[in-house]
C-alpha positions in Angstrom: -34.0 22.2 22.7 -30.8 24.3 22.3 -29.9 23.8 26.0 -30.6 20.1 25.8 -28.4 19.8 22.7 -25.6 21.7 24.6 -26.1 19.5 27.7 -25.8 16.3 25.6 -22.8 17.5 23.7 -20.9 18.5 26.9 -21.9 15.2 28.4 -20.2 13.3 25.5 -17.0 15.3 26.0 -17.0 14.9 29.8 -17.7 11.2 29.6 -15.2 10.5 26.9 -12.5 12.5 28.7 -13.3 10.7 32.0 -13.3 7.3 30.4 -10.0 8.1 28.7 -8.4 8.7 32.0 -9.5 5.2 33.2 -8.8 3.4 29.9 -6.6 5.1 27.3 -8.5 3.3 24.4 -11.5 5.6 24.9 -9.5 8.6 23.6 -9.8 6.9 20.2 -13.6 7.2 20.6 -13.3 10.9 21.1 -11.1 11.1 18.0 -13.5 9.0 16.0 -16.5 11.3 16.9 -14.4 14.5 16.8 -15.8 16.2 13.7 -19.5 15.9 14.4 -18.9 16.6 18.1 -17.0 19.7 17.1 -20.0 20.9 15.0 -22.4 20.3 17.9 -20.2 22.4 20.2 -19.8 25.2 17.7 -23.6 25.7 17.3 -24.1 25.7 21.1 -21.2 27.7 22.4 -19.6 31.0 21.2 -16.1 29.9 22.3 -15.9 26.9 20.0 -17.5 28.9 17.2 -14.9 31.6 17.5 -12.0 29.2 17.9 -13.0 26.5 15.4 -9.9 24.3 15.8 -9.6 24.5 19.6 -11.6 21.3 20.2 -9.7 19.4 17.6 -6.4 20.3 19.2 -7.8 19.2 22.6 -8.8 15.8 21.1 -5.4 15.4 19.6 -3.8 16.2 23.0 -6.0 13.5 24.6 -4.9 10.9 22.1 -1.3 11.8 22.5 -1.6 11.6 26.2 -3.3 8.2 25.9 -0.6 6.9 23.5 2.1 8.1 25.9 0.5 6.3 28.8 0.2 3.1 26.9 3.8 3.2 25.8 5.3 4.2 29.2 3.3 1.5 30.9 4.5 -1.1 28.6 1.1 -1.9 27.2 2.1 -0.7 23.7 5.3 -0.8 21.8 7.0 1.4 19.2 7.0 -1.6 16.9 3.2 -1.0 16.6 3.9 2.1 14.5 7.1 0.8 12.8 6.1 -2.2 10.8 5.8 -3.1 7.0 2.4 -1.6 6.7 3.4 1.7 8.2 6.5 1.8 6.0 4.3 1.3 2.9 2.0 4.1 4.2 4.9 6.4 4.7 6.2 5.7 1.2 2.8 6.4 -0.3 2.3 9.7 1.6 5.9 10.6 0.7 5.3 10.1 -3.0 2.0 12.1 -2.7 3.9 14.9 -0.9 6.7 15.0 -3.5 4.0 15.1 -6.3 2.8 18.5 -5.0 5.9 20.0 -6.6 4.6 19.0 -10.1 0.9 19.3 -9.4 -1.1 21.3 -11.9 -3.2 22.7 -9.1 -0.3 23.3 -6.6 -2.0 25.9 -4.4 -4.9 23.6 -3.6 -2.6 20.6 -3.0 -0.5 22.6 -0.6 -3.6 23.8 1.2 -5.0 20.3 1.5 -1.6 19.0 2.7 -1.0 21.6 5.5 -4.7 21.5 6.7 -4.7 17.7 7.1 -1.1 17.1 8.2 -1.9 17.3 12.0 -4.8 14.9 11.6 -2.7 12.5 9.6 0.1 12.5 12.2 -2.3 11.8 15.1 -4.3 9.2 13.2 -1.3 7.2 11.9 1.2 7.6 14.8 -0.6 8.2 18.1 -3.9 6.3 17.6 -2.3 2.9 16.8 -0.3 3.2 20.1 -3.6 3.4 22.0 -4.3 -0.3 21.3 -3.0 -3.2 23.3 -4.1 -6.1 21.3 -7.4 -7.3 19.7 -9.3 -7.2 23.0 -9.0 -3.4 22.9 -11.8 -3.4 20.3 -14.3 -4.6 22.9 -14.5 -1.4 25.0 -13.9 0.8 22.0 -16.8 -0.6 20.1 -19.1 -0.2 23.1 -18.1 3.4 23.8 -18.5 4.4 20.1 -22.0 3.1 20.2 -22.9 4.6 23.6 -21.3 8.0 23.2 -22.4 8.0 19.6 -26.0 7.7 20.6 -25.8 10.7 23.0 -24.1 12.7 20.3 -26.7 11.7 17.7 -29.4 12.8 20.0 -27.6 16.2 20.6 -27.5 16.8 16.9 -31.0 15.6 16.0 -32.7 17.7 18.7 -30.6 20.9 18.0 -32.7 23.8 16.5 -29.7 24.5 14.3 -30.0 21.1 12.6 -32.2 22.1 9.6 -32.7 21.3 6.0 -31.0 23.1 3.1 -32.4 21.7 -0.1 -32.7 18.0 0.7 -29.9 17.7 3.2 -30.0 18.5 6.9 -26.9 20.1 8.4 -25.9 22.1 11.5 -26.1 25.8 10.8 -23.1 27.4 12.6 -24.1 31.0 12.0 -22.7 33.8 9.9 -23.7 31.9 6.7 -21.6 28.9 7.6 -22.8 25.4 8.0 -21.2 22.1 9.2 -20.4 19.2 7.0 -23.2 16.6 6.6 -20.6 14.1 5.5 -18.9 14.2 8.9 -22.2 13.5 10.7 -22.9 10.6 8.4 -19.5 9.1 8.8 -20.1 8.8 12.5 -23.5 7.4 11.9 -22.2 4.7 9.6 -19.5 3.8 12.1 -22.2 3.3 14.7 -24.2 1.0 12.4 -21.1 -1.1 11.6 -20.2 -1.5 15.3 -23.8 -2.3 16.2 -24.3 -4.9 13.4 -21.0 -6.7 13.9 -20.7 -6.5 17.7 -21.5 -9.2 20.2 -23.5 -9.2 23.4 -21.1 -11.3 25.4 -23.5 -11.8 28.3 -26.7 -11.6 26.4 -27.8 -8.6 28.5 -30.9 -6.8 27.4 -29.1 -3.5 27.9 -26.5 -4.5 25.4 -29.1 -5.5 22.8 -30.9 -2.2 23.4 -27.7 -0.3 22.9 -27.0 -2.0 19.6 -30.5 -1.4 18.3 -30.4 2.3 19.4 -27.0 2.8 17.9 -28.2 1.3 14.6 -31.3 3.5 14.5 -29.7 6.8 15.5 -26.7 6.1 13.2 -29.0 5.5 10.3 -30.8 8.7 11.4 -27.6 10.8 11.0 -27.0 9.3 7.5 -30.6 9.7 6.3 -31.2 13.2 7.5 -27.8 14.4 6.3 -28.6 12.9 2.9 -25.3 11.1 2.8 -26.2 8.2 0.6 -22.7 6.8 0.2 -22.1 6.5 3.9 -25.3 4.7 4.6 -24.9 2.3 1.6 -21.3 1.6 2.7 -22.4 0.9 6.3 -25.3 -1.4 5.2 -23.2 -3.2 2.6 -20.4 -3.8 5.1 -22.8 -5.0 7.8 -24.7 -7.4 5.5 -21.5 -8.8 4.0 -19.7 -9.5 7.3 -22.5 -10.2 9.6 -22.4 -14.0 9.0 -18.8 -14.1 10.0 -19.2 -12.1 13.2 -20.3 -15.2 15.1 -19.7 -18.9 14.8 -22.7 -20.9 13.6 -22.0 -24.4 15.0 -25.4 -25.8 15.7 -29.1 -25.6 14.9 -29.6 -22.9 17.5 -27.0 -20.7 15.9 -28.5 -21.2 12.4 -31.9 -20.3 13.8 -30.6 -17.1 15.5 -28.9 -16.1 12.2 -32.2 -16.4 10.3 -34.1 -14.5 13.1 -31.6 -11.7 12.8 -32.8 -10.9 9.3 -36.3 -9.7 10.2 -34.9 -7.8 13.1 -32.5 -5.9 10.8 -35.3 -5.3 8.3 -37.5 -4.0 11.1 -34.8 -1.6 12.3 -34.3 -0.3 8.8 -38.0 0.3 8.3 -38.2 2.1 11.7 -35.2 4.3 10.7 -36.8 5.2 7.3 -40.1 6.0 9.0 -38.5 8.3 11.5 -36.0 10.1 9.4 -37.2 10.2 5.8 -39.7 12.9 5.3 -40.9 15.2 2.6 -37.9 17.3 3.2 -35.4 14.7 2.1 -37.4 12.1 0.2 -36.2 13.2 -3.2 -32.6 12.7 -2.0 -33.2 9.0 -1.4 -35.0 8.3 -4.6 -33.6 5.8 -7.0 -33.0 8.5 -9.7 -31.1 10.6 -7.3 -28.8 7.8 -6.1 -28.2 6.7 -9.7 -27.5 10.2 -10.8 -24.9 10.7 -8.0 -23.2 7.4 -8.9 -23.1 8.2 -12.6 -21.5 11.6 -11.9 -18.7 10.1 -9.9 -18.1 7.4 -12.5 -17.9 10.1 -15.2 -15.2 11.8 -13.1 -13.1 8.6 -13.0 -13.7 7.9 -16.7 -12.7 11.4 -17.8 -9.6 11.4 -15.7 -8.7 7.9 -16.9 -8.9 9.0 -20.5 -6.5 11.8 -19.8 -4.1 9.6 -18.0 -4.1 6.9 -20.7 -3.3 9.5 -23.3 -0.3 10.8 -21.3 2.3 8.1 -21.0 4.8 10.6 -19.5 2.8 10.6 -16.3 2.1 6.9 -16.0 5.0 6.4 -13.6 4.6 9.4 -11.2 1.2 10.7 -12.1 -0.2 14.2 -12.8 0.6 15.3 -9.2 -1.5 15.7 -6.1 -4.9 17.5 -6.6 -4.4 18.0 -10.4 -7.9 16.9 -11.1 -9.3 20.3 -10.3 -7.1 21.8 -13.0 -7.6 19.1 -15.7 -11.2 17.9 -15.4 -13.6 19.6 -13.0 -14.0 22.4 -10.4 -14.8 19.6 -8.0 -11.1 19.7 -7.0 -10.6 16.0 -6.6 -11.9 12.9 -8.4 -13.8 11.6 -5.4 -12.3 8.1 -5.7 -9.2 7.5 -3.7 -8.2 4.4 -5.6 -8.4 6.2 -9.0 -6.8 9.3 -7.6 -3.7 7.5 -6.4 -3.2 5.9 -9.7 -3.7 9.0 -11.8 -2.0 11.5 -9.5 0.8 9.5 -7.8 1.2 7.1 -10.8 2.2 3.5 -10.8 4.8 4.1 -8.1 2.2 5.4 -5.7 -0.4 2.8 -6.7 2.1 0.0 -6.1 2.8 1.3 -2.6 -1.0 1.6 -2.0 -1.6 -2.0 -3.1 1.3 -3.1 -1.0 -0.2 -1.4 2.0 -3.6 -3.1 1.5 -1.9 -6.4 1.0 0.2 -6.1 4.1 -2.9 -5.2 6.2 -4.9 -8.1 4.7 -2.0 -10.4 5.7 -2.2 -9.0 9.3 -6.0 -9.5 9.4 -5.5 -13.2 8.3 -2.8 -13.6 11.0 -5.2 -12.3 13.6 -7.9 -14.7 12.4 -5.6 -17.7 12.6 -3.8 -17.0 15.9 -5.5 -14.3 18.0 -9.2 -15.5 17.9 -10.0 -18.0 20.6 -13.6 -17.1 21.5 -16.7 -15.4 20.2 -15.6 -12.0 21.6 -12.3 -12.1 19.7 -14.1 -13.2 16.6 -16.6 -10.3 16.8 -13.7 -7.9 17.5 -11.8 -9.0 14.4 -14.8 -8.9 12.1 -15.7 -5.4 13.5 -12.1 -4.3 12.8 -12.3 -5.6 9.2 -15.7 -4.1 8.9 -14.6 -0.6 9.9 -11.7 -0.8 7.3 -14.1 -2.0 4.6 -16.6 0.8 5.5 -14.0 3.5 5.2 -12.6 1.9 2.0 -16.0 2.2 0.4 -16.3 5.8 1.6 -12.9 6.5 0.2 -14.1 5.2 -3.2 -16.7 8.0 -3.3 -15.5 11.0 -1.3 -11.9 11.0 0.2 -8.7 12.2 -1.3 -5.2 11.1 -0.2 -5.1 13.9 2.4 -8.6 13.7 3.8 -8.5 9.9 4.0 -6.9 9.9 7.4 -9.8 7.9 9.0 -9.1 5.1 6.4 -5.3 5.3 6.9 -5.8 5.2 10.7 -7.8 2.0 10.7 -5.4 0.3 8.3 -2.5 1.1 10.6 -4.5 0.2 13.7 -5.0 -3.3 12.2 -1.2 -3.5 11.6 -0.5 -2.3 15.1 -2.9 -4.9 16.7 -1.3 -7.7 14.6 2.2 -6.5 15.7 1.1 -6.5 19.3 -0.4 -10.0 19.1 2.7 -11.3 17.4 4.9 -10.0 20.2 2.5 -11.4 22.9 2.5 -14.8 21.2 6.2 -14.9 21.1 6.4 -14.0 24.8 4.0 -16.8 25.6 5.9 -19.2 23.5 9.0 -18.5 25.7 7.0 -18.8 28.9 4.5 -21.6 28.3 3.1 -21.8 31.9 0.0 -19.7 32.1 -3.1 -19.3 34.3 -5.0 -17.7 31.5 -7.1 -20.3 29.5 -7.5 -17.9 26.6 -3.8 -17.4 26.5 -3.2 -21.2 26.7 -5.5 -21.7 23.7 -3.7 -19.1 21.7 -0.4 -20.7 22.7 -1.5 -24.1 21.6 -2.5 -22.7 18.2 0.8 -21.0 17.9 2.8 -24.1 18.7 0.7 -26.1 16.2 1.4 -23.9 13.3 3.0 -20.5 13.8 4.7 -18.3 11.2 5.0 -15.0 13.0 5.9 -12.8 10.1 
């Protein structure tokens, strides 16, 4: 099984690299699956175990190359990373960086900053340049599901994937183990893409891919014991599924209702395959309730301290101060609360501005960039991925490790910026042989407020 796991892991890397050469957007798939893929390579090869960050740097290089190709070819523009949302993001991270100087746990804050800075730069600067409009989500969604299935198989069949207490993780050797949360994040992303995607041609292969991605994605969440990731993925999928496709007739309503037993069947199959005596306790109601209660206690305790300290209301206690004031857990495990308590009202205002600007961009895309079912599914998937990572951020991320969340926020802003530019160009050149482009242009002429 070890050789099979290695073969599948190498296959994911080779296919992702080859696909990235053909279409730069697939470099984003490699980046999205990087952390679980890194673990799979580390347990199967001595090189990647000895040089732990080598694969991460290779993935960063691939994304940078893809972004450069997009920009030099004219398919992406610098405006995609210089927009109101990115300015708000820069302001928030700037305040968080300055707050390290008055942090009550400065050594940990500096460690978190320097460790995550390369990931933050790639995720917020290079990745958004890999997108050339809303249609970029179509191949990206498919490759995340396809390569994610191969990666999930590589992890699940690995002899090094074993249970410690009630959570399965990849044992790297030397007493080290991989992060089960990273495995679950990829699994939840696969579920969201499968649930909110669309089979444009009704092909059986596409339906099979979505079902397989949902089952294997749930398998990664269930075996790793990552309750928050699975709950976030399922909540996002159920909330946004009705919006992923237009229901305009009786057939559409019937298909919508038929999807419910299919989803329930897939959930039952996943539970049957991946919940065993090894991890059953992890998924009990008492365990889930206890974990939720503990995180709420973190927020409540930190809030009490913040309220009783008016001097820190404006600029906060400083990045990563939670570990010094409340608990050895090092951070409050709720990004929204952390920003308010550690970056103060200034940082929280910038955070709210960022979310508001991205929400405005999503509304713009819904009004002016959606002309068919594929566009609709792409937009709902994009919103779903943001919501998924927002829910995760509300239970595990801190301001430095939240780069997947920051990335998808700025990707949405980049796509909206690209679509605004394209619509303006079409408005100046109304003649077109593209029916989809004509439909978008008609909508633009009818009621267009670009910014």
